[in-house]
C-alpha positions, 0 to 999 in steps of 0.5 A: 499499500502507498506510504503516505504522510500524516502532516502536521501544520507547517509550523505547529510544534509536536514531540515524540517520546521514547529511548533515544540513540544516536552518536556523538562521534565517529567510533572508528576513530575514537573510543566506541564506547563514548560514541553512543548518545543515549536518552533513556527517556527522550523527547524530540521536538519538532516543527516545520519538518525539523528537529527543535530540540532533543533531550530528556523528557523531564527537561523538556516536557514543559517547553511544550504548549497545551495540547501539543501532539506527542507520539509515545514509543515506550519500549521502542528504540528511536534512531536517526533515520537509516541512510541507503548509500547505494540502490537501484530502484529500477532492480528492485523486481529482481531482487533475488534473481540468482545464478551469475557473477556481476557481468553475466548478471548484468547481461542476463538479469539486469539489462532485460529489467531496465529495458522496461523502464522505457514505459513511463508508467512502468517507471511510476509504479516501480519508483511509488512502490521502492519509495514505500519499501524505503519507508517501511524498511526504516530508511528516509534518504537514499542514493539512487541509481535510476535508468538511462531514460530521463523519465525514470529519473523523473519518476523517482523524483516524483515519488520521493517529492510526493513523501517528503523524502531526501533523496539523491539520485540521476540518469544512468550515462551509458554509451557502450557495452550494453543492449542497444536500446539502453544506450544513449550517447555522450551528448544525449547523457550531458544534455538529459542530465542538464535538464534534469538538474535544472528540473530537480536539483535542490527542488524541496529535499532532493539533490542531483547525481551525475551517475555514469553506470561504470567505466566499461559501460561509458566512452571517454567522451561520455566520461568527459561529458560527466567531468564537463558536469561536475566542472559546471556544478561542483556541488553536484554528487557523483554516483558509479561503481568501482572495483566490484569484481577482479574481471571488471577491474581487468576489463577496466584495464583493457579499455582504458590502458593509459590510466594508472588504476581504475580509480585514476580513470574516473579521476582523469576526467574530474569524477573524484571528490567531495560528493562522489561516491563509488559503489563497492571498492572491494579490489582497491589498493593503498594507493587508491584508498589514500586517494579517495581520503585526500579527495574527499570521495566515498565508498559504499560497502554493499555486503549483501550484493557482495556474497551474493554475486560472490564479488568479494569481501569488502575491507573495511578496517583497511579503508577506514584506516586511522591514518587516512580513513575514507568515508564509508556508508552501508548501501543495500544494492538492491537488485543484487543486494538481497534486502533493503533493510538496513538492520539486515545489511549491518548484520552482513557488514558484521560477518564480512567484517569478521572475515576480514579480521575486523570486529564491527562494533554496534556504534560502527554499525550504526555509524555506517547505516546513519552518520556514515553515508550522511558524511558521505554525501556531504549532507551531515549538517541536515541527516545522520543524528538526532540534533536540533536543526537537523531533519526530523528523520528517524525510525523507531524500532520494536526489540520485541517484533518478533519471539526470538527478537524480543527473547534475545533483546531482553538479555541485552545488558547496555544500549550497545548489546540491544542494538548488536541484536537489532543488527543481527536479528532484525528486518523490516519487521523491527520497524515500528514507525518511520518519521519522514520530515516530522511526519509518521508514515503510515499505510493508507 
C-alpha cells in the first residue's frame, strides 16, 4: 500500500517520546564506548519538518504548549533515519534473481529489467513502490541509480517529493557495452542530465547525482561529458561503481590502458572529489584508498550484494584506517543486494568484517547506517543524527518485533548490546514507525 504522511501544520510544534540513541562522533576513529549518545526517556521536539530540540523528557516537557501532540513509543528505540548509500530502484523487481556473477548478471538479468523502464507508467509504478518500501524498512534517504531513460529519474523524484523524502539520484549515463535500447550518447547523456538538474536539483529535499554506470559502459567522450557537468556544478554528487570484481577491474585496464588504475579513470575526468560515492571498492589498493581519502570521496559498502554475486570481501578496516580514513556507508545495492533493510545489511556487514579480521562494534554499525553515509553525501549538517536543526527523519525500532528478537533483547545489558541484537536479528518487522520530515508515515 502507498505510504502517505499524516501532516501537521507547517510550524506547529509536535513531539515524539521514547528511548533515543544516536552518535556523538565517529566510533571508528574515537572510543566506540563513548560514541553512543542516549536518552533513556527522551523527547524530540519538531516543527516545520525540523528537529527543534532533543533531550530528556524531564528537561523538555515544560516547553510543550497545552495540547501539543506527542507520539509515545514506550519500550521502543528511536534512532536517526537510515541512509542507503547505494541502491538501484529499477532493480527492485529482480531481487534474489540468482545464478550469475556480476558481468553475466548484468547482461542476463539487470539489463532486461531496465529495458522495461522505457514505459513511463512502469517507471512511475516501480518508483512509488520503491519509495514505500524504503520507508517500510526505515530508510529516509537514499542515493539511487535510476536508468538511462530521463523519465525514470523524473518518476523517482516525483515519488520522493510526494513523500517529502530526501533523495539523491541521477539518470544513468551509458553509451557502450550494453544493449542498444539502453544506450545513449555522450551528448544525450550530458543534455538529458542538464535538463534533469535544472528541473530537480534543490527542489524540496532532492539532490542530483551525475551517474555514469561504470567505466566499461561509458566511452572516454561520455566520461568527459560527465566531468564537464561536475565542473559546471561542483555541488552535485557523483555516483558510480568501482572495483567490484576482479574481472571488471581487468576489463577496465584493457579499456583504459593509459590510466594508472580503475580509480584513476574517474579521476582523470574530474569525477573524484567530495560527494563522489563509489559503490563496492572491494579490489582497491593502498594508493586508491589514499586518493579517495585525500579527495574526500567515499565508498558504499554493499555486503549482501558482494556475497550474493560472489564479488569478494570488502576490507572495511583497511578503508577506515586511522592514518587516512576513507568515508564509508552501507548500501543495500538492491537488486543484487538481497534486502532493503539496513538492519539486515548491517548484520551482513558484521559477518564480512569478521572474515576480514575486524570486529564491527554496534556503534560502528550504526555509524555505517546513519552518520557515515550522511558525511559521505556531504549532508551531515541535515541528516544522520538526532540534533537540533536537523531534518526530523528517524525510525522507531521494536525490540519485541518477533519472539526470538524479544527473547534476545530481554537479555541485553546495554544499549550497545541492544543495537547488536537488532542489527543481527532485525529486518523490516522491527520497524515500528518511520518519520520523514517530522511526519509519521503510515499505510493508506
